C-alpha positions as CSV (number, residue, x, y, z in Angstrom):
1,M,111.4,109.8,145.7
2,K,111.8,110.5,142.1
3,D,109.8,106.9,139.9
4,F,108.1,110.3,137.6
5,E,111.9,111.1,136.1
6,N,111.4,111.1,132.6
7,K,107.7,110.8,132.3
8,I,105.4,113.5,130.8
9,A,102.4,113.9,132.6
10,I,98.9,116.0,132.2
11,V,97.1,117.0,134.7
12,T,93.3,119.0,134.0
13,G,91.4,121.3,136.0
14,A,95.2,121.5,137.5
15,G,94.9,125.6,138.6
16,S,94.0,124.8,141.9
17,G,92.9,122.4,144.8
18,I,93.1,118.4,144.0
19,G,94.2,118.9,140.6
20,A,96.7,121.4,142.0
21,A,98.1,118.8,144.2
22,I,98.8,116.3,141.6
23,A,101.0,118.2,138.9
24,Q,102.7,119.8,141.9
25,E,103.4,115.9,143.4
26,L,104.5,114.4,140.1
27,A,106.7,117.2,139.2
28,E,108.7,116.9,143.1
29,R,108.5,113.3,142.1
30,G,110.5,114.1,138.3
31,A,107.8,114.3,135.7
32,V,107.6,117.1,133.2
33,V,103.7,118.2,133.9
34,V,101.5,120.4,131.0
35,V,99.4,121.7,133.9
36,A,96.4,122.5,132.0
37,D,93.7,124.5,132.7
38,L,90.4,126.0,131.4
39,D,91.9,129.5,134.0
40,R,95.4,130.0,131.9
41,D,96.2,132.6,134.4
42,A,95.8,129.7,137.1
43,A,98.0,127.0,135.3
44,E,99.7,130.0,135.0
45,A,100.8,130.2,138.7
46,V,100.4,126.7,139.2
47,T,103.3,126.5,136.6
48,A,105.6,128.5,138.1
49,S,105.3,127.6,141.7
50,I,106.7,123.8,140.4
51,H,109.6,125.8,138.5
52,A,110.1,127.5,141.9
53,N,110.5,124.3,143.4
54,A,113.3,122.7,140.5
55,G,110.2,120.9,138.5
56,A,109.1,121.4,134.9
57,A,106.0,122.2,134.2
58,H,104.0,124.1,131.4
59,A,100.9,125.2,131.2
60,F,98.2,125.1,128.8
61,A,95.1,126.6,128.2
62,A,92.3,124.3,128.0
63,D,88.2,123.3,127.5
64,V,87.7,119.7,128.5
65,S,84.4,120.1,126.7
66,D,85.6,120.9,123.2
67,P,87.4,117.6,121.8
68,V,89.3,119.9,119.7
69,S,91.2,121.2,122.3
70,V,92.1,118.8,124.4
71,E,93.0,117.4,121.3
72,H,95.9,120.2,120.8
73,M,96.4,119.8,124.5
74,V,97.7,116.0,124.1
75,D,99.5,117.3,121.2
76,F,101.2,119.6,123.0
77,A,102.8,117.4,125.3
78,V,104.1,115.4,123.4
79,K,105.7,117.8,121.5
80,V,107.5,119.6,124.5
81,G,108.0,115.9,125.9
82,G,108.3,113.9,123.4
83,G,105.8,111.1,124.7
84,L,103.4,110.8,127.0
85,H,103.3,108.5,129.8
86,I,100.7,109.7,132.3
87,A,97.2,111.6,132.9
88,V,94.9,112.7,135.1
89,N,91.6,113.7,134.0
90,N,90.4,115.7,136.5
91,A,88.5,119.2,135.3
92,G,85.1,119.2,137.0
93,I,82.3,120.9,137.6
94,G,79.4,121.4,140.1
95,G,76.2,122.3,138.4
96,P,72.9,123.8,139.6
97,D,71.6,122.6,142.9
98,E,68.0,122.1,141.6
99,L,65.5,118.6,141.7
100,T,65.7,116.3,138.8
101,G,62.3,117.8,137.9
102,D,63.5,121.1,137.4
103,Y,66.9,120.2,136.5
104,P,67.7,123.2,133.7
105,L,68.5,121.7,130.3
106,D,71.4,123.7,129.6
107,G,72.5,122.9,133.6
108,W,72.8,119.3,132.3
109,R,74.6,119.8,129.2
110,K,77.5,121.6,130.6
111,V,77.9,119.1,133.7
112,I,77.4,115.8,130.9
113,S,80.0,118.1,128.5
114,V,82.3,118.7,131.4
115,N,82.7,115.8,133.7
116,L,81.8,113.1,131.7
117,D,82.5,114.0,127.8
118,G,86.0,115.8,129.0
119,V,86.8,112.3,131.0
120,F,85.9,110.6,127.3
121,Y,87.9,113.5,125.4
122,G,91.0,113.1,127.4
123,M,90.9,109.3,126.9
124,R,90.5,109.2,122.9
125,Y,93.3,111.2,122.7
126,E,95.7,110.3,125.4
127,I,95.3,106.3,125.4
128,P,96.4,106.9,121.7
129,A,100.2,108.6,122.7
130,M,100.6,106.4,125.5
131,L,100.4,103.1,123.2
132,K,102.8,105.3,120.6
133,S,105.0,106.4,123.9
134,G,105.6,102.1,125.1
135,G,102.6,102.4,127.9
136,G,101.6,105.0,130.5
137,A,98.8,105.3,132.9
138,I,95.3,107.1,134.3
139,V,94.0,108.6,137.0
140,N,90.1,109.5,136.3
141,M,88.1,111.6,138.7
142,A,85.3,110.2,140.0
143,S,83.7,111.0,143.3
144,I,82.1,109.2,145.9
145,L,79.3,110.2,144.1
146,G,80.2,107.4,141.6
147,S,79.1,105.1,144.1
148,V,75.9,106.8,146.3
149,G,73.2,109.5,145.2
150,W,72.5,113.5,146.7
151,N,69.9,115.2,145.7
152,N,69.9,118.1,143.4
153,A,72.6,117.3,142.1
154,C,71.5,113.9,139.6
155,A,73.8,115.6,136.5
156,Y,76.9,115.4,138.6
157,V,75.8,112.3,140.8
158,A,75.0,110.8,137.1
159,A,78.1,111.6,135.4
160,K,80.6,110.6,137.7
161,H,79.0,107.0,137.9
162,A,79.5,107.0,134.5
163,V,83.2,108.0,134.9
164,V,83.7,104.9,136.8
165,G,81.8,103.2,133.4
166,L,83.7,104.3,131.9
167,T,86.9,103.7,133.2
168,K,86.2,99.7,133.9
169,A,85.0,99.9,130.4
170,A,88.9,101.7,128.8
171,A,90.6,99.5,131.5
172,I,89.8,96.7,130.1
173,E,90.0,97.3,126.9
174,Y,94.0,98.0,127.5
175,A,94.8,95.7,130.0
176,T,97.9,93.9,127.9
177,Q,99.1,97.3,125.9
178,G,100.9,98.5,128.7
179,V,98.1,100.8,129.6
180,R,96.5,100.7,133.1
181,I,93.7,102.8,133.7
182,N,91.8,103.8,137.2
183,A,89.7,105.9,138.6
184,V,89.9,108.4,142.2
185,G,86.6,109.1,144.2
186,P,87.1,112.0,147.1
187,A,84.6,113.2,149.1
188,F,84.2,116.5,150.0
189,I,87.8,118.1,149.6
190,D,88.9,121.6,151.7
191,T,90.0,123.3,148.3
192,P,88.8,127.2,147.4
193,L,85.5,125.6,145.8
194,L,84.5,124.9,148.7
195,S,85.7,127.2,151.4
196,N,84.6,130.6,149.0
197,N,81.6,129.5,148.8
198,L,80.5,128.2,151.6
199,D,80.7,130.1,155.3
200,A,82.0,128.4,158.0
201,E,78.7,126.3,159.6
202,T,78.0,124.5,156.5
203,L,81.6,123.5,156.3
204,G,81.6,122.0,159.4
205,Q,78.0,120.7,158.7
206,L,80.0,118.6,156.0
207,A,83.0,117.6,157.3
208,G,80.4,115.5,160.0
209,L,79.4,114.1,157.0
210,H,82.3,112.1,157.4
211,P,83.0,109.4,160.0
212,M,86.5,110.9,160.8
213,N,84.5,114.1,161.5
214,R,86.7,116.9,158.7
215,L,87.4,117.2,155.7
216,G,89.7,115.9,153.1
217,S,93.0,118.0,151.8
218,P,94.2,117.9,148.1
219,E,97.1,116.2,149.5
220,E,95.5,112.9,150.8
221,V,93.8,113.0,147.7
222,S,97.1,112.8,145.4
223,A,99.2,110.6,147.7
224,L,96.6,108.4,146.1
225,T,96.3,109.7,142.8
226,C,100.0,109.7,142.1
227,F,100.3,106.2,143.8
228,L,98.2,104.3,141.3
229,L,100.1,106.3,138.3
230,S,103.4,104.8,139.7
231,P,104.6,101.6,139.2
232,R,104.6,99.9,142.5
233,A,100.7,99.9,141.5
234,S,101.8,97.5,138.3
235,F,98.5,95.0,139.0
236,I,96.0,97.8,139.9
237,T,93.7,98.5,136.6
238,G,89.9,98.7,135.9
239,S,89.4,99.6,139.5
240,Y,87.7,102.6,141.5
241,H,89.3,103.6,145.2
242,L,87.2,106.1,147.1
243,V,89.6,108.9,149.5
244,D,86.6,109.0,151.8
245,G,87.4,109.6,155.5
246,A,84.6,106.1,155.8
247,Y,81.6,108.5,154.2
248,T,80.6,105.5,151.6
249,A,80.8,103.5,155.1
250,R,78.2,104.2,156.8
């Protein structure tokens, strides 16, 4: 299926995990993908993997907490592809594990800068480029913590709730201008961020929080994300879609 053929896409945080899976699926389905990540080597590795599978991709080192870097990222996509049609604002970080009353101020600022400001900066520059390209679709990566709380993670929870609200506001503004904007909320996903930092017992406990009794996969998040980006989702905008194994249904 080549439903993204002749489309130019940006995926942030695409050097591993969910972002890498999305970049690879978009490329498989015909898009030219700008693989953006703070870690240039990781972005290059994913780009090489896409090339090995006969896809089209370009690596770009981007710091989503820096609006100048984000502007340059969008300019790069337009330069190499002639426009912009698809964007996934996926880059994010976890942050300190502290009670709200003890939460470090620098930790708060860093989490908000990446997880919320980074999404805003992305849309700030992506939307004008999409309007010039005749329209497009954006997915902002939220989390189950965009709808429920989690102890010792006030900055992350606040940022992800805000991403959902930001998505809805922007979607209303551009609903008649050919730009659709949605949010996706994964639960705990089996990515290197988890597997490289948690032992088997802790991973099992996290899996048990989901009624399906397992972690999700990056490909399962990508499947929903790419559907929302596709023409098949033409009447879907301003909404928040969970990929959570019934986590929030309890």
